[in-house]
C-alpha positions in Angstrom: -5.2 22.3 11.6 -4.3 23.3 7.4 -6.3 26.9 7.0 -4.5 28.7 4.3 -2.0 31.7 5.3 -4.3 34.8 6.6 -1.9 37.1 5.7 -1.4 38.7 2.0 2.1 37.3 1.3 3.9 34.1 2.1 6.7 33.8 4.5 10.2 33.1 4.0 12.9 34.6 1.7 12.5 33.5 -2.4 16.2 32.1 -4.2 16.1 33.6 -7.6 17.6 30.5 -10.0 18.4 33.3 -12.4 16.4 32.0 -15.5 13.2 31.5 -16.8 11.4 28.6 -16.9 10.5 26.8 -19.9 6.8 27.1 -21.5 4.4 24.1 -22.2 5.2 23.1 -25.1 2.0 23.2 -28.0 -0.1 20.2 -27.9 0.0 18.3 -31.5 -3.6 19.3 -32.0 -5.1 16.3 -30.2 -7.2 17.2 -26.7 -6.2 16.4 -23.9 -2.4 17.0 -24.5 0.3 14.8 -26.2 0.2 11.8 -27.5 3.1 9.5 -28.2 3.4 6.1 -30.0 3.6 3.2 -26.9 6.9 1.3 -27.6 8.2 -1.8 -26.3 8.4 -1.2 -21.8 11.9 0.2 -20.9 14.8 -1.8 -19.7 14.0 -3.0 -16.1 16.4 -1.9 -13.3 19.5 -4.2 -13.2 19.4 -8.0 -11.9 20.0 -8.8 -8.3 20.9 -12.0 -9.4 24.6 -11.2 -10.5 25.4 -9.8 -6.9 23.1 -12.5 -5.2 25.3 -15.2 -7.2 28.7 -13.5 -5.8 27.9 -12.9 -2.4 26.2 -16.7 -2.4 29.6 -18.0 -4.2 32.1 -15.7 -1.7 29.9 -17.5 1.4 30.5 -20.9 0.0 34.2 -20.2 -0.1 34.5 -18.6 3.0 32.8 -21.8 4.5 36.1 -23.6 3.5 37.2 -22.4 6.7 35.3 -24.7 8.9 36.9 -27.3 6.9 38.1 -30.3 10.0 35.5 -28.5 12.5 32.8 -30.3 13.9 28.8 -30.5 12.2 31.0 -28.8 9.1 28.0 -29.0 7.4 25.4 -27.4 9.7 27.9 -24.7 10.3 28.4 -24.0 6.6 24.3 -23.8 5.7 24.2 -21.4 9.1 26.7 -19.1 7.8 25.5 -19.2 4.5 22.3 -18.2 5.7 23.4 -15.5 7.5 25.7 -13.8 4.8 22.4 -14.0 2.3 20.2 -12.0 5.1 22.8 -9.6 5.9 24.1 -9.0 2.6 24.2 -5.0 1.8 21.2 -3.7 -0.5 21.3 -3.3 -4.2 22.5 0.0 -5.0 20.9 1.9 -8.1 23.7 3.0 -9.1 27.0 1.5 -10.3 29.4 1.7 -7.1 33.4 1.1 -7.4 34.9 -1.5 -5.2 36.2 0.6 -2.4 32.7 2.5 -2.1 31.2 -1.3 -0.9 34.6 -2.4 1.4 33.2 -1.2 4.5 29.6 -2.7 4.2 30.2 -6.3 2.7 33.2 -6.6 5.3 31.1 -5.2 8.2 28.5 -7.9 7.3 30.2 -10.3 6.9 32.1 -9.9 10.1 28.7 -9.6 12.1 27.9 -13.0 10.0 31.1 -14.9 11.2 30.9 -13.0 15.1 27.5 -14.2 15.3 28.1 -17.7 14.2 30.7 -18.2 16.4 29.0 -16.7 19.9 26.3 -19.2 18.6 28.7 -22.1 18.6 30.5 -20.9 21.7 27.0 -20.8 23.9 25.2 -23.9 22.3 28.4 -26.3 22.1 31.6 -24.9 24.5 33.8 -27.9 23.5 33.3 -27.1 19.7 33.6 -23.3 19.8 35.5 -22.3 17.1 39.1 -20.9 17.5 40.6 -17.3 16.6 42.1 -18.6 13.5 39.1 -20.2 12.2 37.0 -17.1 12.4 39.7 -14.7 11.1 40.9 -17.0 8.4 36.8 -17.5 7.6 36.2 -13.6 7.4 39.4 -12.4 5.7 38.5 -15.2 3.0 35.1 -14.3 2.4 35.6 -11.0 2.3 38.4 -11.1 0.1 36.3 -13.5 -2.6 32.8 -11.4 -1.8 35.0 -8.0 -3.2 36.6 -9.8 -6.2 33.2 -11.3 -7.1 31.3 -8.2 -6.8 34.0 -5.9 -8.1 33.5 -8.2 -11.5 29.9 -7.4 -11.6 30.5 -4.1 -11.3 33.0 -4.0 -13.6 31.1 -5.6 -16.6 27.8 -2.9 -15.9 29.8 -0.2 -16.0 31.4 -1.4 -19.3 27.9 -2.1 -20.7 26.9 1.3 -19.7 29.6 3.0 -21.2 29.3 1.0 -24.7 25.6 1.0 -24.8 24.7 4.2 -23.6 20.7 4.8 -22.8 19.9 7.9 -25.0 17.9 11.0 -23.3 15.9 14.0 -23.9 16.6 17.4 -21.5 13.6 19.1 -21.1 14.2 22.3 -19.1 15.6 26.3 -19.9 17.7 25.8 -22.9 20.9 27.2 -21.2 20.9 25.0 -18.3 19.7 21.9 -20.5 22.7 22.3 -22.7 24.6 22.8 -19.8 24.1 19.8 -18.3 24.2 17.8 -21.6 27.4 18.6 -21.8 28.6 17.4 -18.4 27.0 14.0 -19.4 28.6 14.3 -22.4 32.1 14.5 -21.1 31.2 11.2 -18.8 30.3 8.8 -20.7 30.8 6.0 -18.2 27.3 7.3 -16.7 25.5 5.3 -19.2 23.4 8.4 -20.8 23.8 10.4 -23.5 21.8 13.1 -24.4 20.1 13.1 -27.8 18.3 16.4 -27.6 17.2 19.6 -25.4 13.6 20.4 -25.2 13.2 24.2 -24.7 11.1 27.0 -25.8 13.4 28.0 -28.0 17.0 27.6 -28.6 19.8 30.1 -27.1 21.9 30.6 -29.4 24.3 28.7 -28.3 26.3 24.9 -29.4 25.5 22.2 -28.8 22.4 20.1 -29.2 19.3 20.7 -31.0 16.6 22.3 -29.4 13.3 20.4 -30.0 10.1 23.1 -29.4 7.7 21.0 -30.5 5.9 17.5 -30.3 6.5 16.7 -33.8 10.2 17.1 -33.1 9.6 15.3 -29.9 8.2 12.1 -31.1 10.9 12.1 -33.8 13.8 12.4 -31.6 11.9 9.3 -29.7 11.4 6.9 -32.6 14.7 8.0 -34.5 17.3 7.5 -31.4 15.0 5.1 -29.4 15.1 7.4 -26.3 14.4 5.6 -23.2 15.5 8.5 -20.3 14.0 12.0 -19.8 15.7 14.7 -17.7 14.3 17.6 -15.9 16.9 20.2 -15.4 14.8 23.2 -13.5 12.2 22.6 -10.4 9.5 24.7 -12.5 9.5 22.0 -15.7 7.4 19.4 -13.2 4.3 21.1 -12.7 4.7 22.9 -16.3 5.1 20.6 -18.3 2.9 17.7 -16.9 1.3 16.9 -19.9 4.1 16.3 -22.1 6.0 13.9 -19.2 3.6 11.6 -18.6 2.9 11.4 -22.0 7.0 10.6 -22.2 6.7 7.8 -19.4 3.2 6.4 -20.7 5.7 5.9 -24.1 8.0 4.0 -22.5 10.8 6.6 -21.1 12.0 6.8 -17.3 12.0 10.2 -16.2 14.4 11.7 -14.1 14.4 15.3 -12.1 18.4 16.7 -12.0 19.6 19.3 -9.7 21.4 21.2 -11.9 22.8 23.4 -9.5 23.4 21.8 -6.0 23.3 18.2 -4.7 20.2 19.2 -2.3 18.7 15.6 -3.4 18.1 13.2 -0.4 19.0 10.4 -3.3 22.1 8.3 -3.6 21.4 8.3 -7.6 23.5 10.2 -9.7 24.4 11.4 -13.1 27.9 12.6 -13.9 28.1 14.2 -10.6 24.6 15.6 -10.8 21.9 14.7 -7.9 19.1 13.1 -9.5 16.1 11.3 -8.7 13.3 9.0 -10.2 10.2 10.7 -10.6 6.7 8.7 -10.3 4.5 9.8 -13.5 1.3 7.9 -12.5 2.5 4.5 -11.7 2.1 3.0 -8.6 4.5 3.3 -5.5 5.2 0.6 -3.1 2.9 0.7 -0.4 0.5 2.8 -2.5 -2.1 0.5 -1.9 -2.4 0.6 1.5 -1.9 4.6 1.6 -5.1 4.5 -0.3 -7.3 1.9 1.6 -6.2 4.1 4.5 -7.7 7.5 3.2 -10.9 5.4 2.2 -11.4 3.8 5.4 -10.5 7.1 7.9 -12.3 9.7 5.6 -15.3 7.6 4.7 -15.5 6.7 8.4 -14.8 10.5 9.6 -17.6 11.6 6.9 -20.2 9.1 8.5 -19.4 10.7 11.9 -19.0 14.6 11.4 -22.1 14.6 8.7 -24.3 16.1 11.3 -21.6 18.5 12.5 -21.5 19.3 8.5 -25.1 19.7 8.3 -25.1 22.0 11.3 -22.4 24.0 9.8 -24.1 24.5 6.4 -27.2 25.8 8.1 -25.5 28.0 10.2 -23.4 29.2 7.3 -26.4 29.8 5.2 -28.4 31.7 7.8 -25.9 33.9 8.9 -24.0 34.5 5.7 -26.3 34.1 2.9 -26.1 31.5 -0.1 -23.3 29.8 -1.7 -21.9 27.8 1.5 -19.7 25.6 -0.2 -16.3 27.2 -1.8 -14.9 25.4 -4.9 -11.8 26.1 -6.2 -9.0 25.0 -8.5 -5.8 23.5 -7.0 -3.2 21.4 -8.8 -2.7 17.6 -7.6 -0.1 14.9 -8.2 1.8 15.4 -11.2 0.0 18.7 -11.9 -3.0 17.6 -12.8 -6.0 20.2 -11.4 -8.8 19.5 -9.2 -11.7 21.1 -7.3 -10.7 21.5 -3.8 -13.8 22.0 -1.5 -14.5 24.0 1.8 -17.0 25.7 3.7 -16.9 29.6 1.9 -15.5 31.9 4.9 -15.1 34.8 2.7 -16.7 36.2 -0.5 -13.7 37.2 -3.0 -14.6 40.0 -5.3 -14.1 38.1 -8.2 -12.4 35.4 -10.0 -9.1 37.1 -10.3 -8.6 37.6 -6.9 -9.7 34.1 -5.8 -6.9 32.7 -7.7 -3.9 35.2 -7.3 -4.5 36.7 -3.8 -2.9 34.8 -1.4 -5.6 35.1 1.3 -8.3 37.4 2.2 -8.8 36.0 5.9 -9.7 38.0 8.7 -11.3 41.1 6.9 -13.6 43.1 9.0 -16.6 41.9 7.0 -16.3 38.6 8.1 -18.8 37.0 9.9 -18.5 35.7 13.1 -19.2 32.2 12.5 -16.9 32.5 9.8 -13.9 33.2 11.9 -14.7 30.8 14.1 -14.8 28.2 11.3 -11.5 29.3 10.2 -10.1 29.4 14.0 -11.3 26.2 14.8 -10.2 24.7 10.7 -14.2 23.1 10.6 -14.0 25.1 7.1 -11.8 22.4 5.8 -13.4 19.0 7.0 -15.2 18.9 3.2 -11.6 17.9 1.8 -12.7 14.5 3.7 -14.7 14.5 -0.1 -11.7 15.4 -2.2 -10.0 12.5 0.3 -12.7 9.9 -0.5 -12.9 10.2 -4.4 -9.4 10.5 -4.6 -8.5 13.9 -5.7 -6.4 14.2 -2.4 -5.0 12.0 0.0 -5.1 12.2 4.2 -1.7 13.3 4.7 0.5 14.8 2.0 2.0 18.2 0.4 -0.8 20.5 0.8 -2.6 21.8 -2.6 -2.1 25.2 -4.0 -3.6 27.5 -7.1 -2.3 27.2 -10.2 -1.1 30.9 -10.5 1.1 30.3 -7.1 1.9 26.9 -8.1 4.1 28.7 -11.5 5.2 31.3 -9.1 6.5 29.6 -6.1 8.0 26.5 -8.5 10.2 29.6 -10.3 11.1 30.8 -6.8 12.2 28.4 -4.8 14.3 24.9 -5.8 12.6 21.9 -5.4 8.7 23.5 -4.8 7.8 21.7 -7.8 8.9 18.1 -6.8 6.3 18.6 -4.1 3.5 17.4 -6.8 5.2 13.6 -6.8 2.4 12.3 -4.7 -0.8 12.9 -3.9 -1.5 16.5 -2.1 -3.3 16.5 1.4 -4.9 17.2 4.0 -2.1 17.6 6.6 1.2 17.0 6.0 4.7 17.2 7.6 5.2 20.5 6.8 2.4 21.6 9.2 2.9 19.4 12.2 6.0 21.5 12.2 4.4 24.6 12.3 4.6 25.5 8.2 1.3 26.9 8.0 0.1 30.4 7.6 2.4 33.2 7.2 5.7 30.9 6.9 8.8 30.3 4.4 7.7 28.4 1.3 11.1 27.4 0.9 10.9 25.2 4.0 7.3 23.6 3.1 9.1 22.5 -0.3 12.0 21.0 2.0 9.9 18.6 4.9 6.9 17.9 2.1 9.7 16.2 -0.2 11.6 15.3 2.9 8.0 13.5 3.7 7.5 11.7 0.1 11.8 10.7 -0.4 10.6 8.9 3.0 7.2 7.8 2.8 5.6 5.1 5.4 2.5 4.1 6.2 3.6 4.5 9.6 4.6 8.0 9.0 1.0 8.9 7.8 -0.6 7.4 10.6 1.9 9.0 13.1 1.5 12.2 10.8 -2.5 12.5 11.6 -1.9 11.7 15.2 -0.1 14.4 15.6 -2.7 17.0 13.9 -5.3 15.2 15.9 -3.6 16.5 18.8 -3.5 19.5 17.6 -6.8 20.0 17.4 -7.9 20.0 20.8 -5.8 23.0 21.2 -6.9 25.1 18.1 -4.5 28.3 17.4 -6.9 29.4 14.3 -5.7 29.5 11.0 
C-alpha cells in the first residue's frame, strides 16, 4: 500500500535546476525560529461586489428588451435570477474585456435561451420572438462587457498606482531575475523591494538581505505585504522564515521562475504562481480532519487486536524494539515522528536517515518480510493520523535528508508540503511507490493538492482498500 522502496535508490532521472538553493537564514537569537512584529492584517482579496453590481445592472438593462411582452415583471425577474446564477466566476487576477468575452456572452446566451424555452413551454401563445431574444442578448452582453471592463480598468489602475511591496526569496541570481521582470511590468501590482538569499551574487539589482534583522527592517520600512518564493527548495528549507512572514501579515506566493508548470490561473508578469497556505485553514479542512479522526479512530479500535498480535509475534521472533520511530517532514516543513512496526535494524542513525531503504536484506526474518509484503507495518501510522501529524490521504512523508535532496533535484517536490502528509495518496494509487520516479510522484501529489476535495479523498481511500485485497508487497 504505502511502504517505502525496497531498492537502494529512487527511480526517475533528476532535473538539475542549475543553481543551489538558498540556505536557511540564521535565527535572531530567539528559540524556535524567527519572530517578526505583527502588523495589520494583509489586504483581503478584491471584493466581488463591483462585478456583482455590474452583472446586475447589465441584466436589468437587458430586461428592457422584454418591454411590451406579457408578464414583463415576472420575466424580468426570472432573467435577472438566471443571469446572477450563471455569472462568471470572480477571477483571481485582473483580466481584460476580451479575455472574459466568451464566458460572459455564453452565460448570458444560456440565460436568454432558458427563459425563451420556459415561456414557450408554459404559455406558447406568449412565446418570445427571435427579435426579442436577439435584442435582449445583444443589449445585456454589451452592457455586461462595458460594466465589467470598467471595473477591471479601475482595479488595474489601482494596482499600477499603488503596487504592493514584496520580498523575493531564493538563490540571488534567480531572485534578481524575477525581480527585474516584475519591475519591468508595474501593471502586475507587485513591486519587489529586496532579495532574501544566503549571500549576494555580485550583480547589480535589489539589495540582498542575509540576516533576520535586515528582513525585519525591510518589512517595517517598506510595508511589505507579499513574499515571493522563486525556488522549490525554499519551501522546505525556509519553513520557519516563511511561517514567521505569514504570521506577520504577508501573503506567501510560490513563483515558477523557469516554466509555466503550475495548474493555476494566477500570474505575475507572465510568471505562473500560486498562493501558499502557511498554516491557515483551507476550505474544507475541517471536513478532512473530521474524516481523519473518525476513520483512524474507528480503524484503531477494530485492528487493535491485530496490532497486539503483530507486536507480540515480532517481539518473539525478532527481539526487543517492536516500534520503529523515524523523523519525517510534514506540512510546511515541520518534522514529526513517524511510527511503524520495525522490520529491519539499521546499522546506526546515519544509515536510518540517509539510506533509501534496507528492505529485502537477507537477515530480515520471515515475519518482518510478511509485515512488509502485506503493509501491516504501516498500521501504526493511524496513530499519527489520529493525533494530527498526518492525514489518511496526502503526499507520503519523507526523511529530512531526502526532502532536501529531492527539493533541489526535482522541480515542484517541495510544494508537496503545502498539505498534511498522508498514509496513501494519488501517487500511490497510480503505482508510484517503491523504485519509481520522484518527479512523477511530485507531479501527482501537487495535482492532488491543487484539485483537492473531500470526495477525492474518499475515492482514494476506496481504491487503496481495494488494492489491499491483492497486496503485491512493498
